[in-house]
C-alpha positions in Angstrom: 52.3 23.1 130.4 54.3 22.8 127.2 53.0 19.3 126.6 49.4 20.3 126.8 49.7 23.1 124.2 51.1 20.8 121.4 48.2 18.3 121.4 45.9 18.4 118.3 42.2 18.7 119.1 40.0 15.6 118.4 37.5 17.7 116.5 39.9 18.6 113.6 40.8 14.9 113.2 37.2 13.8 112.8 36.5 16.4 110.1 39.4 15.2 108.0 38.2 11.6 108.2 34.7 12.5 107.2 36.1 14.4 104.2 38.2 11.5 103.1 35.3 9.1 103.5 33.1 11.4 101.4 35.7 11.6 98.6 36.1 7.9 98.6 32.4 7.3 98.4 32.1 9.8 95.5 35.0 8.1 93.7 33.4 4.7 94.1 30.1 6.1 92.8 31.8 7.5 89.7 33.7 4.3 89.2 30.5 2.3 89.5 28.8 4.6 86.9 31.6 4.3 84.5 31.6 0.5 84.8 27.8 0.3 84.4 27.9 2.6 81.2 30.7 0.5 79.7 28.9 -2.8 80.3 25.6 -1.5 79.0 27.3 -0.1 75.9 28.9 -3.4 75.1 25.6 -5.2 75.5 24.0 -3.0 72.9 26.9 -3.3 70.4 27.0 -7.1 70.7 23.9 -7.8 68.4 25.2 -5.4 65.8 28.6 -6.8 65.8 27.1 -10.3 65.7 25.0 -9.4 62.6 28.1 -7.9 60.9 30.0 -11.0 61.8 27.4 -13.3 60.4 27.3 -11.3 57.1 31.0 -11.4 56.8 30.9 -15.2 57.4 28.2 -15.6 54.7 30.1 -13.6 52.2 33.3 -15.6 53.1 31.4 -18.9 52.7 30.1 -17.8 49.3 33.5 -16.9 48.2 34.9 -20.2 49.5 32.2 -22.1 47.6 32.9 -20.3 44.4 36.6 -20.8 45.0 36.1 -24.5 45.8 34.0 -24.9 42.6 36.6 -23.3 40.5 39.3 -25.2 42.3 37.7 -28.5 41.3 38.0 -27.6 37.6 41.0 -27.7 35.5 42.5 -24.6 33.9 41.4 -25.9 30.4 37.8 -26.4 31.6 37.7 -22.9 33.0 39.0 -21.6 29.7 36.5 -23.7 27.7 33.6 -22.3 29.7 34.9 -18.8 29.2 35.3 -19.4 25.5 31.8 -21.0 25.3 30.3 -18.0 27.0 32.2 -15.6 24.6 31.1 -17.8 21.6 27.4 -17.7 22.8 27.6 -14.0 23.1 29.2 -13.7 19.6 26.5 -16.1 18.1 23.7 -14.1 19.7 25.2 -10.9 18.2 25.6 -12.5 14.8 22.0 -13.8 14.9 20.7 -10.4 15.8 22.8 -8.9 12.9 21.5 -11.6 10.5 17.9 -11.0 11.5 18.4 -7.3 11.0 20.1 -7.9 7.6 17.3 -10.3 6.5 14.6 -7.9 7.7 16.3 -5.1 5.7 16.6 -7.3 2.7 13.0 -8.3 2.8 12.0 -4.7 3.2 14.1 -3.7 0.3 12.7 -6.5 -1.8 9.1 -5.4 -0.9 10.0 -1.8 -1.7 11.5 -2.8 -5.0 8.6 -5.1 -5.8 6.1 -2.3 -4.8 8.0 0.2 -7.0 8.2 -2.3 -9.8 4.5 -3.0 -9.5 3.7 0.7 -9.4 5.9 1.3 -12.4 4.2 -1.6 -14.3 0.8 -0.3 -13.2 1.6 3.2 -14.5 2.9 1.8 -17.7 -0.3 -0.3 -18.1 -2.4 2.7 -17.4 -0.5 4.7 -20.0 -0.8 1.9 -22.5 -4.5 1.6 -21.8 -5.0 5.3 -22.1 -3.0 5.2 -25.4 -5.0 2.2 -26.6 -8.3 3.6 -25.6 -9.6 5.6 -28.6 -12.6 7.8 -28.5 -15.6 6.6 -30.6 -16.0 8.4 -33.9 -18.6 11.1 -34.4 -20.8 10.8 -37.4 -22.4 13.4 -39.7 -25.2 13.0 -42.2 -23.7 11.6 -45.4 -26.1 13.5 -47.7 -28.5 16.3 -47.1 -32.2 15.4 -47.2 -35.2 14.1 -45.2 -35.4 10.6 -43.9 -38.2 8.9 -45.8 -37.8 5.4 -44.2 -36.7 4.9 -40.6 -34.6 2.2 -38.9 -36.7 -0.8 -38.2 -34.7 -3.7 -36.8 -37.2 -4.9 -34.2 -40.5 -3.9 -36.1 -41.9 -4.1 -39.6 -42.2 -1.4 -42.2 -44.1 -1.6 -45.5 -41.9 -2.0 -48.7 -43.5 -0.5 -51.8 -41.1 -2.4 -54.0 -41.7 -5.8 -52.4 -45.3 -5.0 -51.3 -44.7 -6.7 -47.9 -44.0 -5.7 -44.4 -40.3 -6.2 -43.6 -37.5 -5.1 -41.4 -35.2 -2.2 -42.4 -31.6 -2.2 -41.1 -30.8 1.4 -42.0 -32.3 4.7 -42.9 -33.3 6.1 -46.3 -32.3 9.7 -46.9 -34.1 11.4 -49.7 -31.7 13.0 -52.3 -31.7 13.6 -56.1 -29.7 11.4 -58.4 -26.0 12.4 -58.7 -26.2 14.1 -55.3 -22.8 14.0 -53.6 -22.4 11.4 -50.9 -19.7 12.1 -48.2 -18.0 9.9 -45.6 -19.9 10.1 -42.3 -16.6 9.8 -40.3 -12.9 9.2 -40.8 -12.0 5.7 -41.7 -10.7 3.2 -44.3 -12.7 2.0 -47.3 -13.3 -1.7 -46.5 -15.1 -2.7 -49.6 -16.8 -1.5 -52.8 -19.4 -4.0 -54.1 -22.6 -4.4 -56.1 -25.1 -5.9 -53.5 -27.9 -7.9 -55.1 -30.5 -6.2 -52.8 -29.1 -2.7 -52.2 -27.2 -2.1 -55.4 -23.8 -0.3 -55.6 -22.4 -0.1 -52.1 -19.4 1.3 -50.2 -18.4 0.1 -46.7 -16.1 2.2 -44.6 -14.4 0.8 -41.5 -13.9 3.1 -38.5 -12.2 2.8 -35.1 -13.7 0.8 -32.1 -15.5 -1.6 -34.4 -17.7 0.8 -36.2 -18.7 0.5 -39.9 -20.8 2.7 -42.2 -22.6 1.4 -45.3 -23.6 3.6 -48.3 -26.0 1.9 -50.7 -28.2 2.6 -53.8 -25.3 4.6 -55.3 -24.8 5.7 -58.9 -21.0 5.8 -58.9 -18.0 4.9 -56.6 -15.1 6.2 -58.7 -14.1 8.7 -56.0 -12.5 6.1 -53.8 -10.8 2.7 -53.9 -10.6 -0.2 -51.5 -8.1 0.3 -48.7 -8.1 4.1 -49.1 -8.1 6.2 -45.9 -10.8 8.8 -46.1 -11.5 11.9 -44.0 -14.9 12.9 -42.5 -17.0 14.8 -45.1 -14.8 13.5 -48.0 -16.7 12.7 -51.2 -17.0 9.0 -51.8 -19.8 8.6 -54.4 -23.1 9.9 -55.8 -26.8 9.0 -55.2 -28.3 6.6 -57.7 -31.2 4.1 -58.1 -29.5 0.7 -58.1 -31.1 -1.0 -55.1 -33.5 -3.7 -56.4 -35.3 -4.0 -53.1 -36.0 -0.3 -53.1 -36.4 0.5 -56.8 -40.0 1.7 -56.4 -39.0 4.3 -53.8 -37.9 7.9 -54.5 -34.2 8.5 -55.2 -32.4 8.2 -51.9 -29.3 7.0 -50.1 -29.6 3.8 -48.1 -27.4 4.4 -45.0 -26.5 1.8 -42.3 -24.4 2.0 -39.1 -22.8 -1.1 -37.6 -21.0 -1.7 -34.3 -19.2 -5.0 -33.8 -21.5 -6.6 -36.4 -24.6 -5.3 -34.8 -27.0 -3.0 -36.6 -27.5 0.4 -34.9 -30.0 3.2 -35.5 -28.0 5.9 -37.4 -30.3 8.7 -36.2 -29.0 8.2 -32.6 -25.4 8.8 -33.7 -25.6 11.4 -36.4 -24.8 14.9 -35.3 
């Protein structure tokens, strides 16, 4: 009776076995999962690691090539190459500096030349303005009517010569001894007795102008080389012109510009 009560029932033993088996299977499954995950992870990392390994090898090879290249050269050659590169850089900098200096020099020369030319141009303009003198204005040298007009390109009848001829001046009617005045400021060029127009005074004016006063009675009021003012007395009306002796007393007056006869009536004011 005592021996029968100590025996363990078979059902309890079977339950424990089943539990142990289940735990073992679960452990195996977990272990299999861990192994699978590890293997799969390594397979993914291998290409990346291989790429990184190749890049490192490439850089290492490049460094080895550079090192081997330098290694094949002597120390002096390396120094010479370094010096040559430094010299080239220095020469390039010097060339750039020289070009800049040359450009600046050329610009300064151009500015100086331009300024000089402008200065000369201004000086020339001033000189031209100073040299340019206004033409003289002329007044009637004696009061009276014009009895014979200017006729350079046509013929007029001469009572004295009784022919048709040219007339290079105008004849202004005036009594004998009437005062004759300078038509404009100038210098007495000559005083002469012309065989055709009698006693004559020639006054020289600016810009190539000359005035001629003929058929005078007297010229004692001026001398050759004397500077005269406009409206200054220079002589008196007479009757000494042999080519016009038959005409009324008058002043024969001529106006000349650069040796060319002009019509005095166009210039007298």
